[in-house]
C-alpha positions in Angstrom: -14.5 -26.6 -8.1 -18.2 -27.0 -7.5 -17.9 -30.7 -6.9 -14.9 -30.2 -4.6 -16.8 -27.6 -2.6 -19.9 -29.9 -2.4 -17.9 -32.8 -1.2 -16.1 -30.7 1.4 -19.5 -29.4 2.8 -21.1 -32.8 2.6 -18.4 -34.6 4.6 -17.2 -31.8 6.9 -19.0 -28.4 6.6 -16.6 -25.5 7.2 -16.9 -23.3 10.2 -18.8 -20.1 10.1 -15.6 -18.1 10.5 -13.9 -19.9 7.5 -17.1 -19.5 5.4 -17.1 -15.8 6.1 -13.4 -15.5 4.9 -14.3 -17.4 1.7 -17.3 -15.1 1.2 -15.2 -12.0 1.5 -12.5 -13.4 -0.7 -15.0 -14.4 -3.4 -16.7 -11.0 -3.1 -13.4 -9.2 -3.7 -12.6 -11.2 -6.8 -16.1 -10.8 -8.3 -16.1 -7.0 -7.5 -12.7 -6.6 -9.2 -13.8 -8.6 -12.3 -16.9 -6.5 -12.6 -15.2 -3.1 -12.2 -12.1 -3.9 -14.3 -13.5 -6.2 -17.1 -17.2 -5.6 -17.7 -17.4 -1.8 -17.7 -17.2 -0.6 -21.4 -13.8 0.8 -22.3 -15.4 3.6 -24.4 -17.6 4.8 -21.6 -18.6 8.1 -23.3 -20.2 6.3 -26.3 -21.8 3.6 -24.1 -23.2 6.0 -21.4 -26.9 5.9 -22.5 -27.2 2.1 -23.0 -25.4 1.4 -19.8 -27.7 3.7 -17.9 -30.7 2.0 -19.4 -29.1 -1.4 -18.5 -28.4 -0.4 -15.0 -32.0 0.8 -14.5 -33.4 -2.5 -15.9 -30.8 -4.5 -13.9 -31.9 -2.8 -10.6 -35.5 -3.6 -11.3 -34.6 -7.2 -12.1 -32.5 -7.7 -9.0 -35.3 -6.2 -6.8 -37.7 -8.7 -8.4 -35.3 -11.6 -7.7 -34.9 -10.4 -4.1 -38.7 -10.2 -3.6 -39.0 -13.7 -5.2 -36.3 -15.1 -2.9 -38.0 -13.6 0.2 -41.4 -15.2 -0.8 -39.7 -18.6 -1.3 -37.9 -18.3 2.1 -41.2 -17.7 3.9 -42.8 -20.8 2.3 -39.7 -22.9 3.1 -39.6 -22.1 6.8 -41.7 -25.1 7.7 -39.8 -27.5 5.5 -36.4 -29.2 6.2 -35.4 -29.8 2.6 -34.0 -26.6 1.1 -35.8 -26.7 -2.2 -36.3 -22.9 -2.3 -32.6 -22.4 -1.7 -31.8 -24.7 -4.6 -34.2 -22.8 -6.9 -32.8 -19.4 -6.0 -29.2 -20.6 -6.3 -30.0 -22.1 -9.7 -31.5 -18.8 -10.8 -28.4 -16.9 -9.6 -26.2 -19.2 -11.5 -28.4 -18.9 -14.6 -28.0 -15.1 -14.6 -24.3 -15.3 -13.8 -23.8 -17.8 -16.6 -25.5 -15.5 -19.1 -23.3 -12.6 -17.9 -20.2 -14.9 -18.3 -21.3 -15.6 -21.9 -21.7 -11.9 -22.4 -18.1 -11.3 -21.2 -16.8 -13.9 -23.7 -18.7 -12.1 -26.4 -17.1 -8.9 -25.4 -13.6 -10.4 -25.5 -11.7 -13.6 -24.8 -9.6 -12.0 -22.0 -12.7 -10.6 -20.2 -14.4 -13.9 -20.4 -11.5 -15.9 -19.1 -10.9 -13.5 -16.2 -14.6 -13.4 -15.2 -14.7 -17.2 -15.4 -11.8 -17.3 -12.9 -13.7 -14.9 -10.6 -17.0 -16.8 -10.8 -15.2 -20.1 -10.0 -14.8 -18.8 -6.4 -18.5 -17.9 -6.4 -19.4 -21.4 -7.5 -17.2 -22.8 -4.7 -19.1 -20.7 -2.1 -22.5 -21.6 -3.5 -21.6 -25.3 -3.6 -20.5 -25.1 0.0 -23.7 -23.4 1.1 -26.1 -25.6 -0.8 -24.4 -28.9 0.1 -24.1 -28.0 3.8 -27.8 -27.0 3.9 -28.8 -30.3 2.3 -26.6 -32.3 4.7 -28.2 -30.5 7.6 -31.7 -31.2 6.2 -31.1 -34.9 6.2 -31.2 -35.2 2.4 -28.2 -37.4 2.5 -24.6 -37.1 1.3 -25.4 -38.5 -2.2 -28.0 -35.7 -2.8 -25.7 -33.1 -1.4 -22.8 -34.2 -3.6 -25.1 -34.3 -6.7 -26.4 -30.8 -6.2 -23.0 -29.0 -6.6 -22.1 -30.3 -10.1 -25.7 -29.9 -11.2 -25.6 -26.2 -10.3 -22.2 -25.8 -12.0 -23.7 -27.3 -15.1 -26.4 -24.6 -15.2 -23.7 -22.0 -15.1 -21.8 -23.7 -18.0 -24.9 -24.1 -20.2 -26.0 -20.6 -19.6 -22.6 -19.3 -20.5 -22.6 -21.2 -23.8 -26.0 -19.9 -24.6 -25.1 -16.4 -23.7 -22.0 -16.5 -25.8 -24.0 -17.6 -28.9 -26.8 -15.2 -28.4 -25.1 -12.0 -27.2 -22.3 -12.1 -29.7 -24.9 -11.4 -32.5 -26.4 -8.4 -30.9 -25.9 -4.8 -32.2 -23.6 -2.6 -30.0 -26.4 -0.6 -28.3 -28.4 -3.7 -27.2 -25.2 -5.4 -26.1 -24.3 -2.4 -23.9 -27.7 -2.4 -22.4 -27.4 -6.1 -21.5 -23.9 -5.5 -20.2 -25.3 -2.9 -17.8 -27.8 -5.5 -16.5 -25.0 -8.0 -16.1 -22.9 -5.5 -14.1 -25.8 -4.8 -11.7 -26.4 -8.6 -11.3 -22.8 -9.2 -10.3 -22.6 -6.1 -8.0 -25.9 -7.3 -6.4 -24.2 -10.7 -5.8 -21.3 -9.0 -4.0 -23.2 -6.4 -1.9 -26.5 -8.1 -1.2 -25.6 -11.7 -1.0 -22.0 -12.6 -0.3 -21.1 -9.7 2.0 -24.5 -9.6 3.7 -24.3 -13.3 4.6 -20.6 -12.9 5.6 -21.5 -10.1 8.0 -23.9 -12.4 9.9 -20.7 -13.7 11.5 -18.6 -11.5 13.8 -16.0 -9.7 11.8 -12.4 -10.6 12.1 -9.2 -9.1 10.6 -8.9 -12.2 8.5 -12.3 -11.9 6.9 -12.0 -8.2 6.3 -8.6 -8.6 4.7 -9.9 -11.4 2.5 -12.0 -9.0 0.4 -9.0 -6.9 -0.4 -6.8 -9.9 -1.0 -9.3 -11.2 -3.5 -9.4 -7.8 -5.3 -5.6 -7.6 -5.3 -5.2 -11.1 -6.6 -7.6 -10.5 -9.5 -5.7 -7.3 -10.3 -2.4 -9.2 -10.3 -3.9 -11.9 -12.6 -5.2 -9.3 -15.0 -1.8 -7.6 -15.2 -0.1 -10.9 -15.8 -2.5 -11.7 -18.6 -2.0 -8.4 -20.3 1.8 -8.5 -19.9 
């Protein structure tokens, strides 16, 4: 999916309106996956560690946001989007660890979250490859960036699965809270914020709910 998105953006970048629709759709799917799959089923027992995890997750995301802002200021005078590549790689590293955590929590949760993050990877590949093409880096570099970023997600997911599966329940729930915040931050502070830079249309607004509904239908089909 990342390679396909990178190739699409490298050869013919999508319009801003279509990009906004994809962003809303991906946001709806990731939001649904986070709400329906990652929240602990036994929420009363997991309340304290999840609260701790949410607190640490908020602090981590604010740190990432500050880091991203500092990198963007330094990158303003450059054409090649090295800072964008670094921040995207960091995003996918965190998301990969969360995906590994989901697999550690259960096979179904991991598979469903992987489906949701596939759309995120598509959007990130589109954004990075389009930015590299505009910078004059060349189509070869733009095409190579997408699978490279996807590889970061895959490796982080495998490491997360091995590491988080051996943790005691309390520590696992804390990290799960951090992961939930990371994905919600992706939806509310990245995908939707960028999508709203383009004039809203009924198609883009509806795409969020279509994405949420699609994930819900997939989950019901898997459980049936």
